[in-house]
C-alpha positions as CSV (number, residue, x, y, z in Angstrom):
1,M,0.0,0.0,0.0
2,S,1.3,3.5,-0.8
3,P,1.5,6.2,1.9
4,E,-1.8,7.6,0.4
5,G,-3.6,4.4,1.1
6,S,-5.7,3.2,4.0
7,G,-6.0,-0.2,5.7
8,S,-9.5,-0.6,4.5
9,S,-11.3,0.3,1.3
10,T,-14.5,1.0,3.0
11,P,-13.8,2.6,6.4
12,T,-16.9,3.5,8.4
13,K,-17.4,6.3,10.9
14,T,-17.3,3.9,13.8
15,R,-13.8,2.7,13.0
16,V,-11.0,4.4,14.9
17,R,-8.4,6.1,12.7
18,V,-4.7,5.3,13.3
19,L,-1.8,7.2,11.7
20,V,1.3,5.1,11.1
21,A,4.6,6.8,10.3
22,D,7.5,4.6,9.1
23,D,9.9,5.0,6.2
24,S,9.8,1.3,5.6
25,R,6.9,0.3,3.3
26,V,7.2,-3.3,4.6
27,I,6.6,-2.2,8.2
28,R,3.7,0.0,7.2
29,K,2.1,-2.9,5.4
30,A,2.7,-5.2,8.4
31,V,1.1,-2.7,10.8
32,T,-1.8,-2.2,8.4
33,K,-2.3,-6.0,8.2
34,I,-2.4,-6.3,12.0
35,L,-4.8,-3.3,12.5
36,G,-6.7,-3.1,9.3
37,D,-9.6,-5.3,10.3
38,R,-10.5,-3.1,13.3
39,F,-9.0,0.3,12.4
40,D,-8.9,2.8,9.6
41,V,-5.1,3.0,9.0
42,V,-3.5,6.0,7.4
43,E,0.1,5.7,6.3
44,A,2.9,8.3,6.3
45,E,6.4,7.7,5.0
46,D,8.3,10.0,7.4
47,G,7.8,12.5,10.2
48,E,7.0,15.5,8.0
49,D,4.5,13.5,5.9
50,C,2.9,12.3,9.2
51,W,2.6,15.9,10.5
52,T,1.1,17.1,7.2
53,R,-1.6,14.4,7.5
54,L,-2.2,14.8,11.2
55,E,-2.8,18.6,11.3
56,P,-6.0,18.7,9.2
57,D,-7.4,15.3,10.3
58,D,-9.3,15.5,13.6
59,Q,-10.4,11.8,13.3
60,I,-6.9,10.4,14.1
61,E,-7.0,9.0,17.6
62,V,-3.7,7.1,17.8
63,L,-0.3,7.8,16.3
64,I,2.2,5.0,15.7
65,T,5.7,6.0,14.7
66,D,9.2,4.7,14.0
67,I,12.2,6.6,15.4
68,D,14.7,6.5,12.5
69,M,13.1,8.4,9.6
70,P,14.3,10.9,7.0
71,R,13.4,14.7,7.1
72,L,11.8,14.5,10.6
73,D,12.6,11.6,12.9
74,G,10.4,10.1,15.6
75,Y,11.9,12.2,18.4
76,G,11.2,15.4,16.5
77,L,7.7,14.3,15.6
78,I,6.8,13.5,19.2
79,C,8.2,16.8,20.4
80,R,6.2,18.6,17.7
81,V,3.0,16.8,18.7
82,R,3.5,17.5,22.4
83,A,4.1,21.2,21.8
84,A,1.0,21.6,19.6
85,E,-1.5,24.3,20.7
86,E,-4.5,22.1,19.7
87,G,-5.4,19.8,22.5
88,R,-6.5,16.9,20.2
89,I,-2.9,16.8,18.8
90,R,-1.0,17.6,21.9
91,D,-2.7,14.8,23.9
92,L,-2.7,12.2,21.1
93,P,-1.5,8.8,22.3
94,V,1.9,8.1,20.6
95,I,3.1,4.5,20.3
96,V,6.8,4.1,19.3
97,I,7.8,1.1,17.3
98,T,11.5,0.7,16.7
99,G,14.2,-2.0,16.2
100,A,16.4,-0.3,18.8
101,Q,16.3,-2.1,22.1
102,D,18.7,0.0,24.1
103,D,17.5,1.8,27.2
104,L,18.7,5.2,25.8
105,T,16.3,5.1,22.9
106,R,13.4,4.2,25.2
107,E,14.3,6.9,27.7
108,R,14.7,9.5,25.1
109,A,11.3,8.6,23.5
110,F,9.5,8.8,26.8
111,A,11.4,12.1,27.6
112,C,10.0,13.5,24.3
113,G,6.5,12.5,25.4
114,A,5.9,9.0,23.9
115,T,2.9,7.1,25.5
116,D,4.0,3.6,24.8
117,F,7.0,1.7,23.3
118,I,7.1,-1.6,21.3
119,T,10.2,-3.2,19.9
120,K,10.5,-4.9,16.5
121,P,9.8,-7.6,15.4
122,I,6.2,-6.5,16.0
123,D,4.0,-8.7,18.1
124,G,0.6,-8.4,16.4
125,V,-1.5,-9.3,19.5
126,Q,0.5,-6.8,21.6
127,L,0.2,-4.0,19.0
128,L,-3.6,-4.5,18.6
129,S,-4.3,-4.5,22.3
130,R,-2.2,-1.4,22.9
131,A,-3.8,0.4,20.0
132,R,-7.3,-0.4,21.2
133,A,-6.5,0.6,24.8
134,H,-5.0,4.0,23.8
135,A,-7.9,4.7,21.4
136,K,-10.4,4.1,24.2
137,I,-8.5,6.6,26.4
138,D,-8.4,9.2,23.6
139,Q,-12.1,8.8,23.0
140,A,-12.9,9.4,26.6
141,R,-10.7,12.4,26.8
142,R,-12.3,13.9,23.7
143,L,-15.8,13.4,25.1
144,L,-14.9,15.4,28.2
145,S,-13.1,18.0,26.2
146,E,-16.2,18.6,24.0
147,E,-18.3,19.2,27.1
148,T,-15.7,21.6,28.5
149,E,-15.4,23.5,25.3
150,T,-19.2,23.9,25.0
151,A,-19.3,25.3,28.6
152,A,-16.4,27.6,27.9
153,Q,-18.1,29.1,24.9
154,T,-21.3,29.9,26.7
155,G,-20.2,31.5,29.9
156,A,-17.6,33.2,32.0
157,S,-17.4,30.3,34.5
158,D,-16.7,26.6,34.2
159,G,-19.7,24.5,35.1
160,I,-17.8,21.6,36.7
161,T,-15.3,23.4,39.0
162,G,-16.9,26.8,39.4
163,L,-13.6,28.5,38.3
164,H,-13.4,31.0,35.5
165,S,-13.6,29.7,31.9
166,R,-10.9,29.9,29.2
167,R,-12.8,32.7,27.5
168,Y,-12.7,34.8,30.7
169,L,-9.0,34.1,31.3
170,L,-8.1,35.2,27.8
171,E,-10.0,38.4,28.2
172,R,-8.7,39.2,31.7
173,G,-5.2,38.1,30.8
174,A,-5.1,40.4,27.8
175,Q,-6.2,43.3,30.0
176,D,-3.6,42.5,32.8
177,F,-0.9,41.9,30.2
178,T,-1.5,45.4,28.6
179,A,-1.6,47.1,32.1
180,A,1.6,45.3,33.2
181,R,3.5,46.4,30.1
182,R,2.3,50.0,30.4
183,H,3.3,50.3,34.1
184,E,6.4,48.0,33.8
185,R,5.0,45.5,36.3
186,E,5.5,41.8,36.6
187,L,2.8,39.3,35.4
188,S,3.0,35.6,35.6
189,I,0.8,32.8,34.1
190,I,0.9,29.3,35.3
191,R,-0.6,26.4,33.3
192,M,-1.3,23.2,35.1
193,D,-2.5,19.7,34.1
194,V,-3.6,16.7,36.2
195,D,-1.2,13.9,35.5
196,Q,-2.6,10.7,33.9
197,F,-6.0,12.2,33.7
198,A,-6.9,10.3,30.5
199,D,-6.3,7.0,32.4
200,I,-8.7,8.2,35.2
201,V,-11.4,8.8,32.6
202,A,-10.9,5.5,30.9
203,N,-10.6,3.4,34.1
204,H,-13.1,5.1,36.4
205,G,-15.6,6.9,34.1
206,E,-16.6,10.5,33.4
207,A,-18.4,11.0,36.7
208,V,-15.3,10.2,38.8
209,A,-13.2,12.3,36.4
210,Q,-15.4,15.3,37.0
211,Q,-15.1,14.8,40.8
212,V,-11.3,14.8,40.4
213,L,-11.6,18.1,38.5
214,R,-13.6,19.6,41.4
215,F,-11.1,18.3,43.9
216,V,-8.2,20.0,42.1
217,G,-10.3,23.2,41.7
218,Q,-10.8,23.3,45.4
219,A,-7.1,22.8,46.0
220,L,-6.4,25.8,43.8
221,K,-8.9,27.9,45.7
222,R,-7.3,27.0,49.0
223,T,-3.8,27.7,47.8
224,A,-4.1,30.7,45.4
225,R,-4.0,34.3,46.6
226,T,-7.0,36.7,46.5
227,E,-5.6,38.7,43.6
228,D,-5.0,35.6,41.4
229,T,-7.4,34.6,38.6
230,L,-8.2,30.9,38.5
231,A,-9.5,29.2,35.4
232,R,-10.1,25.7,33.9
233,L,-9.0,25.8,30.3
234,I,-9.9,22.4,28.7
235,D,-9.9,18.8,29.8
236,S,-7.8,18.6,32.9
237,E,-5.9,21.8,32.3
238,F,-6.1,24.8,34.7
239,A,-4.4,28.2,34.7
240,I,-3.5,30.7,37.4
241,L,-3.1,34.4,36.3
242,A,-0.9,36.0,38.9
243,P,-0.6,39.9,38.6
244,A,2.3,41.8,40.0
245,T,4.1,38.5,40.5
246,G,7.7,37.9,39.5
247,R,9.4,34.6,38.6
248,M,10.4,33.6,42.1
249,D,7.1,34.3,43.8
250,A,5.2,32.6,41.0
251,A,7.5,29.5,41.2
252,V,6.8,29.3,45.0
253,L,3.1,29.5,44.3
254,C,3.5,26.6,41.8
255,E,5.2,24.5,44.4
256,R,2.5,25.2,47.0
257,V,-0.2,24.2,44.5
258,R,1.6,21.0,43.5
259,A,2.0,20.1,47.2
260,A,-1.6,20.9,47.9
261,V,-2.8,18.4,45.4
262,S,-0.3,15.6,46.0
263,Q,-0.5,15.6,49.8
264,R,-4.2,14.9,49.8
265,T,-5.6,11.6,48.4
266,F,-8.8,11.9,46.4
267,N,-11.5,9.8,48.0
268,E,-15.0,10.0,46.5
269,G,-17.6,7.3,45.9
270,G,-15.4,4.6,47.1
271,V,-12.6,5.5,44.7
272,D,-9.2,6.3,46.2
273,L,-6.7,8.0,43.9
274,P,-3.4,9.6,44.6
275,L,-3.2,12.7,42.4
276,T,-0.4,14.8,41.1
277,V,-0.1,17.8,38.8
278,S,2.5,19.2,36.4
279,L,2.9,22.9,35.9
280,G,4.5,25.3,33.4
281,L,5.4,28.9,34.3
282,A,6.0,32.0,32.2
283,T,6.6,35.5,33.4
284,Q,6.1,38.6,31.2
285,R,9.3,40.5,31.8
286,R,11.4,37.4,32.0
287,D,9.8,35.8,28.9
288,P,9.1,38.7,26.5
289,T,6.1,38.2,24.2
290,D,3.8,40.5,22.3
291,T,0.5,39.1,23.5
292,F,-1.0,37.3,26.5
293,E,-1.8,34.3,24.3
294,E,1.9,34.0,23.4
295,L,2.8,34.1,27.1
296,L,0.2,31.4,27.8
297,H,1.7,29.3,25.0
298,T,5.2,29.6,26.5
299,A,3.7,28.3,29.8
300,S,2.1,25.4,27.8
301,Q,5.5,24.4,26.3
302,R,7.0,24.3,29.8
303,L,4.1,22.3,31.1
304,T,4.8,19.8,28.2
305,L,8.4,19.5,29.4
306,A,7.3,18.8,33.0
307,K,4.8,16.1,31.8
308,A,7.4,14.5,29.5
309,Q,9.6,13.9,32.6
310,G,7.0,12.0,34.5
311,G,4.9,14.7,35.9
312,N,4.4,16.0,39.5
313,R,6.8,18.8,38.9
314,L,7.3,22.4,37.7
315,G,8.7,23.3,34.3
316,V,10.7,26.4,35.3
317,G,11.8,27.4,31.8
318,Y,15.6,27.8,31.8
319,E,15.8,26.4,28.3
320,D,18.7,28.8,27.3
321,Q,20.8,27.4,30.1
322,L,20.2,23.8,29.4
323,T,21.6,21.2,27.0
324,A,18.7,18.8,27.0
325,P,14.9,19.3,27.5
326,E,14.8,16.9,30.4
327,E,17.1,19.2,32.4
328,A,14.5,22.0,32.4
329,V,12.6,20.5,35.4
330,M,13.9,19.2,38.7
331,E,13.0,18.2,42.2
332,Q,13.9,20.3,45.2
333,P,17.6,19.7,46.1
334,D,19.0,19.3,49.6
335,L,21.4,22.0,51.0
336,E,24.5,20.1,50.0
337,R,23.3,19.7,46.4
338,A,22.1,23.3,46.3
339,I,25.6,24.6,47.2
340,E,27.1,22.3,44.5
341,M,24.8,23.8,42.0
342,L,25.7,27.4,43.0
343,V,29.4,26.6,42.7
344,A,28.7,25.1,39.2
345,G,26.9,28.2,38.1
346,D,23.4,26.6,38.1
347,G,21.9,28.9,40.6
348,G,19.0,29.9,38.3
349,K,17.5,26.4,38.7
350,L,17.3,27.0,42.5
351,I,14.9,30.0,42.3
352,P,11.7,28.0,42.8
353,Y,13.1,26.5,46.0
354,L,14.9,29.4,47.5
355,P,12.4,30.2,50.3
356,D,12.6,26.6,51.6
357,L,16.3,26.4,51.3
358,V,16.9,29.8,53.1
359,Q,14.4,28.8,55.8
360,K,16.5,25.7,56.5
361,V,19.7,27.8,57.2
362,M,17.9,30.4,59.2
363,P,19.2,29.0,62.6
364,L,22.7,29.3,61.2
365,I,22.1,32.9,60.0
366,E,20.6,33.9,63.4
367,F,23.6,32.3,65.2
368,G,26.0,34.2,62.9
369,H,24.2,37.5,63.4
370,R,24.4,37.1,67.2
371,N,28.1,36.1,67.3
372,L,29.6,37.9,64.3
373,D,27.7,41.2,64.4
374,F,26.5,41.5,60.8
375,G,25.8,45.2,61.6
376,S,22.7,47.3,61.8
377,A,22.2,47.3,58.0
378,F,21.3,43.6,58.3
379,D,17.6,43.4,59.1
380,L,17.0,39.8,60.4
381,D,13.3,40.5,61.2
382,A,12.6,41.8,57.7
383,L,14.2,38.6,56.3
384,K,11.9,36.4,58.5
385,K,8.8,38.3,57.4
386,R,9.7,38.1,53.8
387,L,10.2,34.3,54.1
388,S,6.9,33.9,55.9
389,R,5.1,35.6,53.1
390,L,6.7,33.3,50.5
391,K,6.2,30.0,52.4
């Protein structure tokens, strides 16, 4: 079959559409033979061809890709998918099929955002079961997404969580963005997503999924400040618009939100679920953009980095200082590791965790102030008050 072909000559609307990208015609035909009885299979001969077919086709529910391909390889394709602005593309299940069996290939694929990994020679039963499972998850996610989008178009608030809608956030964000630029003030936007939410929908149903969204919404309300604007964007994505807030203060807020969700177990209707969230942060003066929507997109890219590394973390966005995407997110270091990072010139990565780190050395600072006389210019009380506001 040519790349233009399909796995069935008479696909119906009820058949799930799968896009297969591989520069080997033999592999494409093998995948089509395995899936063709149950799926509408569309073929692409490399990453660029795959992207060209994926963008306009909103019926594609699973992407299967090789790694080594001309023009655009599998890594680049996955990264492009995960950075897409459209949710249907960004959240698409991606199954990697490759002849490489080394751990590095697998780790890099998952770091880019792959959903699943199968090695060649292809096990037909395994591929069919994986494709069916991921298609089911994508269908459940799309159903919830459609309901969210309908609600967002008809009002200023989200009907499930009671938070503001995406429409309201974009309007308010544009206003605050213009005001912050005019008065040279800080403005931060935080984009947040519930980790493994598609699995929750598939395994526990839409009713439980909506309860999870309410649970997370309540955590946001408890943690955010009065001046912050909270919104549910789409699916399991939320946003916090933080006016007059710089990078460090916003990063501290992110960590507080992350902890507020992960430290409480969801328990509703007999279902116990440990929940975590991933976050992406962008700040207007630190990340210059021309519009609020561009700033929101920057936060989305950093959220994608955090999710690609396993979730339950903050994408802080020091891309220009890093050599690999996976280094853009990190967990809080201990004091010894923090000092090593400072000496190595990586102090920028510590900014989200500075309040906690400084708090840990406060007893030493107080002892030094009493015994070494730092002088009247050193205001210990002011430092304590500042830390208490950031904690």
